[in-house]
mmJSON file of the N, C-alpha and C atoms, coordinates in Angstrom:
{"data_MODEL":{"atom_site":{
"group_PDB":["ATOM","ATOM","ATOM","ATOM","ATOM","ATOM","ATOM","ATOM","ATOM","ATOM","ATOM","ATOM","ATOM","ATOM","ATOM","ATOM","ATOM","ATOM","ATOM","ATOM","ATOM","ATOM","ATOM","ATOM","ATOM","ATOM","ATOM","ATOM","ATOM","ATOM","ATOM","ATOM","ATOM","ATOM","ATOM","ATOM","ATOM","ATOM","ATOM","ATOM","ATOM","ATOM","ATOM","ATOM","ATOM","ATOM","ATOM","ATOM","ATOM","ATOM","ATOM","ATOM","ATOM","ATOM","ATOM","ATOM","ATOM","ATOM","ATOM","ATOM","ATOM","ATOM","ATOM","ATOM","ATOM","ATOM","ATOM","ATOM","ATOM","ATOM","ATOM","ATOM","ATOM","ATOM","ATOM","ATOM","ATOM","ATOM","ATOM","ATOM","ATOM","ATOM","ATOM","ATOM","ATOM","ATOM","ATOM","ATOM","ATOM","ATOM","ATOM","ATOM","ATOM","ATOM","ATOM","ATOM","ATOM","ATOM","ATOM","ATOM","ATOM","ATOM","ATOM","ATOM","ATOM","ATOM","ATOM","ATOM","ATOM","ATOM","ATOM","ATOM","ATOM","ATOM","ATOM","ATOM","ATOM","ATOM","ATOM","ATOM","ATOM","ATOM","ATOM","ATOM","ATOM","ATOM","ATOM","ATOM","ATOM","ATOM","ATOM","ATOM","ATOM","ATOM","ATOM","ATOM","ATOM","ATOM","ATOM","ATOM","ATOM","ATOM","ATOM","ATOM","ATOM","ATOM","ATOM","ATOM","ATOM","ATOM","ATOM","ATOM","ATOM","ATOM","ATOM","ATOM","ATOM","ATOM","ATOM","ATOM","ATOM","ATOM","ATOM","ATOM","ATOM","ATOM","ATOM","ATOM","ATOM","ATOM","ATOM","ATOM","ATOM","ATOM","ATOM","ATOM","ATOM","ATOM","ATOM","ATOM","ATOM","ATOM","ATOM","ATOM","ATOM","ATOM","ATOM","ATOM","ATOM","ATOM","ATOM","ATOM","ATOM","ATOM","ATOM","ATOM","ATOM","ATOM","ATOM","ATOM","ATOM","ATOM","ATOM","ATOM","ATOM","ATOM","ATOM","ATOM","ATOM","ATOM","ATOM","ATOM","ATOM"],
"id":[1,2,3,4,5,6,7,8,9,10,11,12,13,14,15,16,17,18,19,20,21,22,23,24,25,26,27,28,29,30,31,32,33,34,35,36,37,38,39,40,41,42,43,44,45,46,47,48,49,50,51,52,53,54,55,56,57,58,59,60,61,62,63,64,65,66,67,68,69,70,71,72,73,74,75,76,77,78,79,80,81,82,83,84,85,86,87,88,89,90,91,92,93,94,95,96,97,98,99,100,101,102,103,104,105,106,107,108,109,110,111,112,113,114,115,116,117,118,119,120,121,122,123,124,125,126,127,128,129,130,131,132,133,134,135,136,137,138,139,140,141,142,143,144,145,146,147,148,149,150,151,152,153,154,155,156,157,158,159,160,161,162,163,164,165,166,167,168,169,170,171,172,173,174,175,176,177,178,179,180,181,182,183,184,185,186,187,188,189,190,191,192,193,194,195,196,197,198,199,200,201,202,203,204,205,206,207,208,209,210,211,212,213],
"type_symbol":["N","C","C","N","C","C","N","C","C","N","C","C","N","C","C","N","C","C","N","C","C","N","C","C","N","C","C","N","C","C","N","C","C","N","C","C","N","C","C","N","C","C","N","C","C","N","C","C","N","C","C","N","C","C","N","C","C","N","C","C","N","C","C","N","C","C","N","C","C","N","C","C","N","C","C","N","C","C","N","C","C","N","C","C","N","C","C","N","C","C","N","C","C","N","C","C","N","C","C","N","C","C","N","C","C","N","C","C","N","C","C","N","C","C","N","C","C","N","C","C","N","C","C","N","C","C","N","C","C","N","C","C","N","C","C","N","C","C","N","C","C","N","C","C","N","C","C","N","C","C","N","C","C","N","C","C","N","C","C","N","C","C","N","C","C","N","C","C","N","C","C","N","C","C","N","C","C","N","C","C","N","C","C","N","C","C","N","C","C","N","C","C","N","C","C","N","C","C","N","C","C","N","C","C","N","C","C","N","C","C","N","C","C"],
"label_atom_id":["N","CA","C","N","CA","C","N","CA","C","N","CA","C","N","CA","C","N","CA","C","N","CA","C","N","CA","C","N","CA","C","N","CA","C","N","CA","C","N","CA","C","N","CA","C","N","CA","C","N","CA","C","N","CA","C","N","CA","C","N","CA","C","N","CA","C","N","CA","C","N","CA","C","N","CA","C","N","CA","C","N","CA","C","N","CA","C","N","CA","C","N","CA","C","N","CA","C","N","CA","C","N","CA","C","N","CA","C","N","CA","C","N","CA","C","N","CA","C","N","CA","C","N","CA","C","N","CA","C","N","CA","C","N","CA","C","N","CA","C","N","CA","C","N","CA","C","N","CA","C","N","CA","C","N","CA","C","N","CA","C","N","CA","C","N","CA","C","N","CA","C","N","CA","C","N","CA","C","N","CA","C","N","CA","C","N","CA","C","N","CA","C","N","CA","C","N","CA","C","N","CA","C","N","CA","C","N","CA","C","N","CA","C","N","CA","C","N","CA","C","N","CA","C","N","CA","C","N","CA","C","N","CA","C","N","CA","C","N","CA","C","N","CA","C","N","CA","C"],
"label_alt_id":[null,null,null,null,null,null,null,null,null,null,null,null,null,null,null,null,null,null,null,null,null,null,null,null,null,null,null,null,null,null,null,null,null,null,null,null,null,null,null,null,null,null,null,null,null,null,null,null,null,null,null,null,null,null,null,null,null,null,null,null,null,null,null,null,null,null,null,null,null,null,null,null,null,null,null,null,null,null,null,null,null,null,null,null,null,null,null,null,null,null,null,null,null,null,null,null,null,null,null,null,null,null,null,null,null,null,null,null,null,null,null,null,null,null,null,null,null,null,null,null,null,null,null,null,null,null,null,null,null,null,null,null,null,null,null,null,null,null,null,null,null,null,null,null,null,null,null,null,null,null,null,null,null,null,null,null,null,null,null,null,null,null,null,null,null,null,null,null,null,null,null,null,null,null,null,null,null,null,null,null,null,null,null,null,null,null,null,null,null,null,null,null,null,null,null,null,null,null,null,null,null,null,null,null,null,null,null,null,null,null,null,null,null],
"label_comp_id":["MET","MET","MET","ALA","ALA","ALA","ASP","ASP","ASP","LEU","LEU","LEU","ALA","ALA","ALA","THR","THR","THR","LEU","LEU","LEU","ILE","ILE","ILE","ALA","ALA","ALA","ARG","ARG","ARG","ARG","ARG","ARG","ASP","ASP","ASP","ALA","ALA","ALA","LEU","LEU","LEU","GLU","GLU","GLU","GLY","GLY","GLY","GLN","GLN","GLN","MET","MET","MET","ALA","ALA","ALA","ALA","ALA","ALA","GLY","GLY","GLY","VAL","VAL","VAL","LEU","LEU","LEU","THR","THR","THR","VAL","VAL","VAL","GLU","GLU","GLU","HIS","HIS","HIS","ASP","ASP","ASP","GLY","GLY","GLY","LYS","LYS","LYS","ARG","ARG","ARG","VAL","VAL","VAL","THR","THR","THR","TYR","TYR","TYR","ARG","ARG","ARG","ASN","ASN","ASN","MET","MET","MET","ALA","ALA","ALA","GLU","GLU","GLU","MET","MET","MET","GLU","GLU","GLU","ALA","ALA","ALA","ALA","ALA","ALA","LEU","LEU","LEU","SER","SER","SER","ARG","ARG","ARG","LEU","LEU","LEU","ASN","ASN","ASN","ARG","ARG","ARG","ALA","ALA","ALA","ILE","ILE","ILE","ALA","ALA","ALA","SER","SER","SER","ALA","ALA","ALA","SER","SER","SER","GLY","GLY","GLY","THR","THR","THR","ALA","ALA","ALA","ARG","ARG","ARG","VAL","VAL","VAL","TYR","TYR","TYR","THR","THR","THR","VAL","VAL","VAL","ARG","ARG","ARG","ILE","ILE","ILE","SER","SER","SER","THR","THR","THR","THR","THR","THR","LYS","LYS","LYS","GLY","GLY","GLY","LEU","LEU","LEU"],
"label_asym_id":["A","A","A","A","A","A","A","A","A","A","A","A","A","A","A","A","A","A","A","A","A","A","A","A","A","A","A","A","A","A","A","A","A","A","A","A","A","A","A","A","A","A","A","A","A","A","A","A","A","A","A","A","A","A","A","A","A","A","A","A","A","A","A","A","A","A","A","A","A","A","A","A","A","A","A","A","A","A","A","A","A","A","A","A","A","A","A","A","A","A","A","A","A","A","A","A","A","A","A","A","A","A","A","A","A","A","A","A","A","A","A","A","A","A","A","A","A","A","A","A","A","A","A","A","A","A","A","A","A","A","A","A","A","A","A","A","A","A","A","A","A","A","A","A","A","A","A","A","A","A","A","A","A","A","A","A","A","A","A","A","A","A","A","A","A","A","A","A","A","A","A","A","A","A","A","A","A","A","A","A","A","A","A","A","A","A","A","A","A","A","A","A","A","A","A","A","A","A","A","A","A","A","A","A","A","A","A","A","A","A","A","A","A"],
"label_entity_id":["1","1","1","1","1","1","1","1","1","1","1","1","1","1","1","1","1","1","1","1","1","1","1","1","1","1","1","1","1","1","1","1","1","1","1","1","1","1","1","1","1","1","1","1","1","1","1","1","1","1","1","1","1","1","1","1","1","1","1","1","1","1","1","1","1","1","1","1","1","1","1","1","1","1","1","1","1","1","1","1","1","1","1","1","1","1","1","1","1","1","1","1","1","1","1","1","1","1","1","1","1","1","1","1","1","1","1","1","1","1","1","1","1","1","1","1","1","1","1","1","1","1","1","1","1","1","1","1","1","1","1","1","1","1","1","1","1","1","1","1","1","1","1","1","1","1","1","1","1","1","1","1","1","1","1","1","1","1","1","1","1","1","1","1","1","1","1","1","1","1","1","1","1","1","1","1","1","1","1","1","1","1","1","1","1","1","1","1","1","1","1","1","1","1","1","1","1","1","1","1","1","1","1","1","1","1","1","1","1","1","1","1","1"],
"label_seq_id":[1,1,1,2,2,2,3,3,3,4,4,4,5,5,5,6,6,6,7,7,7,8,8,8,9,9,9,10,10,10,11,11,11,12,12,12,13,13,13,14,14,14,15,15,15,16,16,16,17,17,17,18,18,18,19,19,19,20,20,20,21,21,21,22,22,22,23,23,23,24,24,24,25,25,25,26,26,26,27,27,27,28,28,28,29,29,29,30,30,30,31,31,31,32,32,32,33,33,33,34,34,34,35,35,35,36,36,36,37,37,37,38,38,38,39,39,39,40,40,40,41,41,41,42,42,42,43,43,43,44,44,44,45,45,45,46,46,46,47,47,47,48,48,48,49,49,49,50,50,50,51,51,51,52,52,52,53,53,53,54,54,54,55,55,55,56,56,56,57,57,57,58,58,58,59,59,59,60,60,60,61,61,61,62,62,62,63,63,63,64,64,64,65,65,65,66,66,66,67,67,67,68,68,68,69,69,69,70,70,70,71,71,71],
"pdbx_PDB_ins_code":[null,null,null,null,null,null,null,null,null,null,null,null,null,null,null,null,null,null,null,null,null,null,null,null,null,null,null,null,null,null,null,null,null,null,null,null,null,null,null,null,null,null,null,null,null,null,null,null,null,null,null,null,null,null,null,null,null,null,null,null,null,null,null,null,null,null,null,null,null,null,null,null,null,null,null,null,null,null,null,null,null,null,null,null,null,null,null,null,null,null,null,null,null,null,null,null,null,null,null,null,null,null,null,null,null,null,null,null,null,null,null,null,null,null,null,null,null,null,null,null,null,null,null,null,null,null,null,null,null,null,null,null,null,null,null,null,null,null,null,null,null,null,null,null,null,null,null,null,null,null,null,null,null,null,null,null,null,null,null,null,null,null,null,null,null,null,null,null,null,null,null,null,null,null,null,null,null,null,null,null,null,null,null,null,null,null,null,null,null,null,null,null,null,null,null,null,null,null,null,null,null,null,null,null,null,null,null,null,null,null,null,null,null],
"Cartn_x":[5.711,4.848,5.702,5.163,5.868,5.884,6.81,6.881,5.772,5.589,4.49,4.556,5.736,5.866,5.464,5.834,5.476,3.972,3.364,1.915,1.167,1.635,0.989,1.159,2.329,2.556,1.657,1.503,0.605,-0.832,-1.26,-2.624,-2.852,-1.892,-2.025,-2.111,-1.294,-1.334,-2.684,-3.2,-4.487,-5.617,-5.605,-6.643,-6.609,-5.413,-5.29,-5.87,-5.601,-6.131,-7.636,-8.134,-9.576,-10.282,-9.71,-10.305,-10.31,-9.31,-9.23,-10.079,-10.585,-11.401,-10.592,-9.327,-8.433,-8.315,-8.353,-8.3,-6.889,-5.892,-4.514,-3.693,-2.983,-2.155,-0.72,0.218,1.634,2.365,3.175,3.935,5.23,6.339,7.676,7.937,7.498,7.742,6.844,5.9,4.955,3.593,2.924,1.629,0.559,-0.563,-1.702,-2.917,-3.637,-4.87,-6.038,-6.968,-8.145,-9.282,-10.198,-11.326,-12.421,-12.622,-13.682,-13.378,-14.205,-13.988,-14.199,-15.077,-15.305,-14.026,-13.307,-12.041,-11.013,-11.018,-10.107,-10.466,-11.771,-12.202,-11.821,-11.891,-11.478,-9.977,-9.193,-7.747,-7.438,-8.168,-7.978,-8.306,-9.358,-9.731,-8.641,-8.068,-6.976,-5.753,-5.45,-4.312,-4.543,-5.754,-6.049,-5.935,-6.375,-6.232,-4.764,-3.978,-2.546,-1.832,-2.216,-1.622,-1.979,-3.235,-3.651,-2.905,-2.718,-2.0,-0.527,0.097,1.518,1.783,0.808,1.014,0.526,-0.057,-0.505,-1.841,-2.611,-3.917,-5.04,-4.859,-5.886,-7.156,-8.289,-9.565,-9.797,-10.418,-10.821,-12.341,-12.895,-14.34,-14.862,-15.984,-16.641,-18.056,-18.45,-19.797,-20.495,-21.625,-22.401,-23.695,-23.991,-25.199,-26.11,-27.344,-28.34,-29.495,-29.89,-31.001,-32.08,-33.248,-34.362,-35.239,-35.99,-36.889,-38.202,-38.364,-39.564,-40.76,-40.528,-41.647,-41.976],
"Cartn_y":[2.537,1.669,0.605,-0.564,-1.683,-1.512,-2.18,-2.101,-2.95,-2.785,-3.426,-4.949,-5.531,-6.992,-7.543,-6.833,-7.266,-7.175,-6.1,-5.944,-7.053,-7.386,-8.449,-9.793,-10.054,-11.314,-11.406,-10.294,-10.293,-10.547,-9.907,-10.112,-11.566,-12.144,-13.533,-14.478,-14.224,-15.056,-14.924,-13.705,-13.47,-14.13,-13.997,-14.622,-16.14,-16.713,-18.16,-18.653,-17.942,-18.34,-18.126,-17.079,-16.845,-17.966,-18.396,-19.478,-20.779,-20.965,-22.179,-22.074,-20.872,-20.69,-20.579,-20.217,-20.123,-18.647,-18.363,-16.987,-16.517,-17.373,-17.014,-16.979,-15.874,-15.703,-15.494,-16.203,-16.033,-15.633,-14.563,-14.08,-13.483,-13.905,-13.42,-13.586,-14.691,-14.974,-14.229,-13.457,-12.732,-13.393,-13.498,-14.165,-13.185,-13.178,-12.339,-13.245,-13.095,-13.853,-12.877,-13.091,-12.239,-12.823,-11.969,-12.423,-13.077,-12.558,-13.103,-12.776,-13.291,-13.082,-11.622,-10.923,-9.509,-8.701,-9.014,-8.336,-8.675,-9.911,-10.317,-9.598,-9.469,-8.78,-7.307,-6.685,-5.291,-5.158,-6.099,-6.076,-6.28,-7.167,-7.412,-6.154,-5.468,-4.226,-3.173,-3.054,-2.095,-2.459,-3.755,-4.185,-3.875,-4.126,-3.845,-2.357,-1.493,-0.052,0.352,-0.236,0.087,-0.362,-1.528,-2.029,-1.104,-0.688,0.216,1.538,2.025,3.285,3.145,2.04,1.823,1.588,1.012,0.732,1.862,2.889,4.034,3.837,2.855,2.594,2.833,3.79,4.087,4.567,4.219,4.626,6.105,6.725,8.115,8.123,8.677,8.711,10.087,10.118,11.357,11.303,12.345,12.431,13.58,13.279,14.316,14.503,15.747,16.08,16.876,16.441,17.141,17.509,18.756,19.213,19.858,19.936,20.58,21.244,22.231,22.9,22.117,21.088,20.272,20.872,21.783,22.389,21.641],
"Cartn_z":[15.55,14.781,14.091,13.993,13.36,11.839,11.201,9.747,9.123,7.832,7.117,7.211,7.065,7.118,8.49,9.55,10.901,11.117,10.651,10.788,10.055,8.859,8.079,8.775,9.33,10.048,11.274,11.986,13.158,12.742,11.641,11.157,10.76,10.062,9.631,10.827,11.852,13.061,13.748,13.834,14.479,13.704,12.382,11.564,11.687,11.734,11.881,13.192,14.269,15.569,15.638,15.012,14.988,14.241,13.125,12.345,13.128,13.97,14.785,16.052,16.349,17.54,18.822,18.704,19.856,20.256,21.545,22.022,22.376,22.215,22.519,21.232,21.032,19.84,20.294,19.636,19.95,18.678,18.783,17.641,18.151,17.604,18.004,19.497,20.047,21.457,22.422,21.903,22.745,22.646,23.787,23.829,24.282,23.567,23.908,24.033,25.128,25.327,25.315,24.4,24.278,25.105,25.531,26.35,25.519,24.302,23.45,21.989,21.106,19.672,19.271,19.955,19.633,19.852,20.906,21.177,20.093,19.618,18.544,17.244,16.963,15.75,15.793,16.97,17.111,16.85,17.366,17.14,15.657,15.009,13.58,12.78,13.163,12.484,12.642,13.846,14.068,13.237,13.155,12.344,10.867,10.378,8.975,8.677,9.609,9.411,9.421,10.312,10.375,9.108,8.578,7.335,6.171,6.109,5.038,5.136,6.335,6.533,6.155,6.562,6.28,4.8,4.105,2.69,1.791,2.404,1.629,0.963,1.395,0.793,1.787,2.669,3.667,2.969,3.514,2.933,3.174,2.193,2.323,2.337,3.386,3.527,3.155,2.447,2.091,2.634,3.322,3.856,3.144,2.557,1.886,2.651,2.918,3.671,2.761,2.71,1.9,2.806,2.745,3.589,2.736,3.288,2.61,3.666,3.256,4.193,4.334,3.559,3.649,2.949,2.025,1.291,0.058],
"occupancy":[1.0,1.0,1.0,1.0,1.0,1.0,1.0,1.0,1.0,1.0,1.0,1.0,1.0,1.0,1.0,1.0,1.0,1.0,1.0,1.0,1.0,1.0,1.0,1.0,1.0,1.0,1.0,1.0,1.0,1.0,1.0,1.0,1.0,1.0,1.0,1.0,1.0,1.0,1.0,1.0,1.0,1.0,1.0,1.0,1.0,1.0,1.0,1.0,1.0,1.0,1.0,1.0,1.0,1.0,1.0,1.0,1.0,1.0,1.0,1.0,1.0,1.0,1.0,1.0,1.0,1.0,1.0,1.0,1.0,1.0,1.0,1.0,1.0,1.0,1.0,1.0,1.0,1.0,1.0,1.0,1.0,1.0,1.0,1.0,1.0,1.0,1.0,1.0,1.0,1.0,1.0,1.0,1.0,1.0,1.0,1.0,1.0,1.0,1.0,1.0,1.0,1.0,1.0,1.0,1.0,1.0,1.0,1.0,1.0,1.0,1.0,1.0,1.0,1.0,1.0,1.0,1.0,1.0,1.0,1.0,1.0,1.0,1.0,1.0,1.0,1.0,1.0,1.0,1.0,1.0,1.0,1.0,1.0,1.0,1.0,1.0,1.0,1.0,1.0,1.0,1.0,1.0,1.0,1.0,1.0,1.0,1.0,1.0,1.0,1.0,1.0,1.0,1.0,1.0,1.0,1.0,1.0,1.0,1.0,1.0,1.0,1.0,1.0,1.0,1.0,1.0,1.0,1.0,1.0,1.0,1.0,1.0,1.0,1.0,1.0,1.0,1.0,1.0,1.0,1.0,1.0,1.0,1.0,1.0,1.0,1.0,1.0,1.0,1.0,1.0,1.0,1.0,1.0,1.0,1.0,1.0,1.0,1.0,1.0,1.0,1.0,1.0,1.0,1.0,1.0,1.0,1.0,1.0,1.0,1.0,1.0,1.0,1.0],
"B_iso_or_equiv":[0.0,0.0,0.0,0.0,0.0,0.0,0.0,0.0,0.0,0.0,0.0,0.0,0.0,0.0,0.0,0.0,0.0,0.0,0.0,0.0,0.0,0.0,0.0,0.0,0.0,0.0,0.0,0.0,0.0,0.0,0.0,0.0,0.0,0.0,0.0,0.0,0.0,0.0,0.0,0.0,0.0,0.0,0.0,0.0,0.0,0.0,0.0,0.0,0.0,0.0,0.0,0.0,0.0,0.0,0.0,0.0,0.0,0.0,0.0,0.0,0.0,0.0,0.0,0.0,0.0,0.0,0.0,0.0,0.0,0.0,0.0,0.0,0.0,0.0,0.0,0.0,0.0,0.0,0.0,0.0,0.0,0.0,0.0,0.0,0.0,0.0,0.0,0.0,0.0,0.0,0.0,0.0,0.0,0.0,0.0,0.0,0.0,0.0,0.0,0.0,0.0,0.0,0.0,0.0,0.0,0.0,0.0,0.0,0.0,0.0,0.0,0.0,0.0,0.0,0.0,0.0,0.0,0.0,0.0,0.0,0.0,0.0,0.0,0.0,0.0,0.0,0.0,0.0,0.0,0.0,0.0,0.0,0.0,0.0,0.0,0.0,0.0,0.0,0.0,0.0,0.0,0.0,0.0,0.0,0.0,0.0,0.0,0.0,0.0,0.0,0.0,0.0,0.0,0.0,0.0,0.0,0.0,0.0,0.0,0.0,0.0,0.0,0.0,0.0,0.0,0.0,0.0,0.0,0.0,0.0,0.0,0.0,0.0,0.0,0.0,0.0,0.0,0.0,0.0,0.0,0.0,0.0,0.0,0.0,0.0,0.0,0.0,0.0,0.0,0.0,0.0,0.0,0.0,0.0,0.0,0.0,0.0,0.0,0.0,0.0,0.0,0.0,0.0,0.0,0.0,0.0,0.0,0.0,0.0,0.0,0.0,0.0,0.0],
"pdbx_formal_charge":[null,null,null,null,null,null,null,null,null,null,null,null,null,null,null,null,null,null,null,null,null,null,null,null,null,null,null,null,null,null,null,null,null,null,null,null,null,null,null,null,null,null,null,null,null,null,null,null,null,null,null,null,null,null,null,null,null,null,null,null,null,null,null,null,null,null,null,null,null,null,null,null,null,null,null,null,null,null,null,null,null,null,null,null,null,null,null,null,null,null,null,null,null,null,null,null,null,null,null,null,null,null,null,null,null,null,null,null,null,null,null,null,null,null,null,null,null,null,null,null,null,null,null,null,null,null,null,null,null,null,null,null,null,null,null,null,null,null,null,null,null,null,null,null,null,null,null,null,null,null,null,null,null,null,null,null,null,null,null,null,null,null,null,null,null,null,null,null,null,null,null,null,null,null,null,null,null,null,null,null,null,null,null,null,null,null,null,null,null,null,null,null,null,null,null,null,null,null,null,null,null,null,null,null,null,null,null,null,null,null,null,null,null],
"auth_seq_id":[1,1,1,2,2,2,3,3,3,4,4,4,5,5,5,6,6,6,7,7,7,8,8,8,9,9,9,10,10,10,11,11,11,12,12,12,13,13,13,14,14,14,15,15,15,16,16,16,17,17,17,18,18,18,19,19,19,20,20,20,21,21,21,22,22,22,23,23,23,24,24,24,25,25,25,26,26,26,27,27,27,28,28,28,29,29,29,30,30,30,31,31,31,32,32,32,33,33,33,34,34,34,35,35,35,36,36,36,37,37,37,38,38,38,39,39,39,40,40,40,41,41,41,42,42,42,43,43,43,44,44,44,45,45,45,46,46,46,47,47,47,48,48,48,49,49,49,50,50,50,51,51,51,52,52,52,53,53,53,54,54,54,55,55,55,56,56,56,57,57,57,58,58,58,59,59,59,60,60,60,61,61,61,62,62,62,63,63,63,64,64,64,65,65,65,66,66,66,67,67,67,68,68,68,69,69,69,70,70,70,71,71,71],
"auth_comp_id":["MET","MET","MET","ALA","ALA","ALA","ASP","ASP","ASP","LEU","LEU","LEU","ALA","ALA","ALA","THR","THR","THR","LEU","LEU","LEU","ILE","ILE","ILE","ALA","ALA","ALA","ARG","ARG","ARG","ARG","ARG","ARG","ASP","ASP","ASP","ALA","ALA","ALA","LEU","LEU","LEU","GLU","GLU","GLU","GLY","GLY","GLY","GLN","GLN","GLN","MET","MET","MET","ALA","ALA","ALA","ALA","ALA","ALA","GLY","GLY","GLY","VAL","VAL","VAL","LEU","LEU","LEU","THR","THR","THR","VAL","VAL","VAL","GLU","GLU","GLU","HIS","HIS","HIS","ASP","ASP","ASP","GLY","GLY","GLY","LYS","LYS","LYS","ARG","ARG","ARG","VAL","VAL","VAL","THR","THR","THR","TYR","TYR","TYR","ARG","ARG","ARG","ASN","ASN","ASN","MET","MET","MET","ALA","ALA","ALA","GLU","GLU","GLU","MET","MET","MET","GLU","GLU","GLU","ALA","ALA","ALA","ALA","ALA","ALA","LEU","LEU","LEU","SER","SER","SER","ARG","ARG","ARG","LEU","LEU","LEU","ASN","ASN","ASN","ARG","ARG","ARG","ALA","ALA","ALA","ILE","ILE","ILE","ALA","ALA","ALA","SER","SER","SER","ALA","ALA","ALA","SER","SER","SER","GLY","GLY","GLY","THR","THR","THR","ALA","ALA","ALA","ARG","ARG","ARG","VAL","VAL","VAL","TYR","TYR","TYR","THR","THR","THR","VAL","VAL","VAL","ARG","ARG","ARG","ILE","ILE","ILE","SER","SER","SER","THR","THR","THR","THR","THR","THR","LYS","LYS","LYS","GLY","GLY","GLY","LEU","LEU","LEU"],
"auth_asym_id":["A","A","A","A","A","A","A","A","A","A","A","A","A","A","A","A","A","A","A","A","A","A","A","A","A","A","A","A","A","A","A","A","A","A","A","A","A","A","A","A","A","A","A","A","A","A","A","A","A","A","A","A","A","A","A","A","A","A","A","A","A","A","A","A","A","A","A","A","A","A","A","A","A","A","A","A","A","A","A","A","A","A","A","A","A","A","A","A","A","A","A","A","A","A","A","A","A","A","A","A","A","A","A","A","A","A","A","A","A","A","A","A","A","A","A","A","A","A","A","A","A","A","A","A","A","A","A","A","A","A","A","A","A","A","A","A","A","A","A","A","A","A","A","A","A","A","A","A","A","A","A","A","A","A","A","A","A","A","A","A","A","A","A","A","A","A","A","A","A","A","A","A","A","A","A","A","A","A","A","A","A","A","A","A","A","A","A","A","A","A","A","A","A","A","A","A","A","A","A","A","A","A","A","A","A","A","A","A","A","A","A","A","A"],
"auth_atom_id":["N","CA","C","N","CA","C","N","CA","C","N","CA","C","N","CA","C","N","CA","C","N","CA","C","N","CA","C","N","CA","C","N","CA","C","N","CA","C","N","CA","C","N","CA","C","N","CA","C","N","CA","C","N","CA","C","N","CA","C","N","CA","C","N","CA","C","N","CA","C","N","CA","C","N","CA","C","N","CA","C","N","CA","C","N","CA","C","N","CA","C","N","CA","C","N","CA","C","N","CA","C","N","CA","C","N","CA","C","N","CA","C","N","CA","C","N","CA","C","N","CA","C","N","CA","C","N","CA","C","N","CA","C","N","CA","C","N","CA","C","N","CA","C","N","CA","C","N","CA","C","N","CA","C","N","CA","C","N","CA","C","N","CA","C","N","CA","C","N","CA","C","N","CA","C","N","CA","C","N","CA","C","N","CA","C","N","CA","C","N","CA","C","N","CA","C","N","CA","C","N","CA","C","N","CA","C","N","CA","C","N","CA","C","N","CA","C","N","CA","C","N","CA","C","N","CA","C","N","CA","C","N","CA","C","N","CA","C","N","CA","C","N","CA","C","N","CA","C"],
"pdbx_PDB_model_num":[1,1,1,1,1,1,1,1,1,1,1,1,1,1,1,1,1,1,1,1,1,1,1,1,1,1,1,1,1,1,1,1,1,1,1,1,1,1,1,1,1,1,1,1,1,1,1,1,1,1,1,1,1,1,1,1,1,1,1,1,1,1,1,1,1,1,1,1,1,1,1,1,1,1,1,1,1,1,1,1,1,1,1,1,1,1,1,1,1,1,1,1,1,1,1,1,1,1,1,1,1,1,1,1,1,1,1,1,1,1,1,1,1,1,1,1,1,1,1,1,1,1,1,1,1,1,1,1,1,1,1,1,1,1,1,1,1,1,1,1,1,1,1,1,1,1,1,1,1,1,1,1,1,1,1,1,1,1,1,1,1,1,1,1,1,1,1,1,1,1,1,1,1,1,1,1,1,1,1,1,1,1,1,1,1,1,1,1,1,1,1,1,1,1,1,1,1,1,1,1,1,1,1,1,1,1,1,1,1,1,1,1,1]
}}}
C-alpha cells in the first residue's frame, strides 16, 4: 500500500481531472484512462477509504436491528 502523502496526491490529481471533465489521469509518470465518470467516482471512493484507513480515521459503522412480533 502507498503511503499517505502518495494517496493524497493521487486523490488530488483524480479530483482535478474529474473537475475538468477529463477521463485520463497522469501521476508520477503513470497514465490511467477511465471509461466513464462512474468509474472515476469509484476510484475516488477507494482512494478516500484508503486515506481514511492510512490516517487512522476510518469510519466505524453500527447497525441496529429492532424487531417486533407485530402485536
